C-alpha positions as CSV (number, residue, x, y, z in Angstrom):
1,M,45.8,130.9,-152.3
2,R,45.0,129.3,-149.2
3,L,47.8,127.1,-148.8
4,R,50.0,130.0,-149.0
5,K,47.7,132.0,-146.4
6,L,47.8,129.0,-144.0
7,H,51.6,128.6,-144.5
8,R,52.4,132.3,-143.6
9,I,49.8,132.0,-140.4
10,V,52.0,129.0,-139.1
11,A,55.1,130.7,-139.5
12,I,54.0,133.8,-137.9
13,I,52.6,131.5,-134.8
14,L,55.7,129.4,-134.6
15,A,58.5,132.6,-134.8
16,P,58.7,133.1,-131.2
17,F,59.4,129.3,-130.3
18,I,62.1,128.7,-133.2
19,L,63.6,132.0,-132.1
20,L,63.7,130.6,-128.7
21,L,65.3,127.5,-129.8
22,A,67.8,129.1,-131.9
23,L,69.1,131.6,-129.1
24,T,69.2,128.5,-126.4
25,G,70.6,126.7,-129.1
26,S,73.6,128.7,-129.9
27,S,74.6,129.5,-126.5
28,L,74.6,126.2,-125.6
29,F,77.2,125.5,-128.1
30,F,79.3,126.9,-125.7
31,R,78.6,124.7,-122.7
32,K,81.8,122.8,-122.4
33,S,84.0,125.7,-122.5
34,G,83.1,127.0,-119.3
35,V,81.7,130.6,-120.0
36,Y,78.6,130.4,-117.9
37,E,78.3,128.8,-114.7
38,K,76.3,124.9,-114.1
39,E,73.2,126.7,-112.9
40,I,72.3,128.7,-116.2
41,K,73.8,125.6,-118.3
42,E,71.0,123.6,-116.8
43,F,68.6,126.3,-117.1
44,L,69.3,126.8,-120.9
45,I,69.2,123.2,-121.5
46,S,65.1,122.7,-119.6
47,L,64.9,125.7,-122.1
48,H,65.9,124.2,-125.1
49,T,64.5,121.3,-124.2
50,W,61.0,122.4,-123.4
51,E,61.1,121.2,-120.1
52,I,60.7,124.4,-118.2
53,I,57.7,125.7,-120.7
54,A,55.7,122.5,-121.1
55,P,56.3,118.6,-121.8
56,Y,54.5,118.9,-125.4
57,V,55.4,122.0,-126.8
58,G,58.7,120.3,-128.5
59,L,56.4,118.0,-130.3
60,F,53.8,121.0,-131.5
61,L,56.9,123.0,-132.8
62,G,58.0,119.7,-134.4
63,L,54.7,119.3,-136.0
64,G,54.4,122.8,-137.1
65,L,58.2,122.9,-138.5
66,L,57.3,119.5,-140.6
67,F,54.0,121.5,-141.9
68,L,56.4,124.3,-142.9
69,V,58.6,122.1,-144.9
70,I,55.8,120.5,-146.7
71,S,53.7,123.4,-147.9
72,G,56.8,125.7,-148.3
73,T,58.2,122.6,-150.5
74,I,55.2,122.3,-152.5
75,L,54.5,126.3,-152.8
76,F,57.9,126.4,-154.2
77,F,57.3,124.0,-156.9
78,N,53.4,125.1,-157.5
79,K,54.0,129.2,-158.1
80,R,50.1,129.1,-158.6
81,A,49.2,127.6,-155.4
């Protein structure tokens, strides 16, 4: 039960970061088609790579996602955890 609760808490904490990553990544899909200006493209790239927020947020997010994958896999195969 503790792992499930920790998994849920980490997921809730990381949700805004994952949402920001998904939105900027989706908008950068069209970066070569000329849909938006060069300044907006540079802003989206710096936001997507976390340079504009803080240099180590990407590492924090990566470790959090790694924890979610591992704990989610354990919870999936061990229904009593």
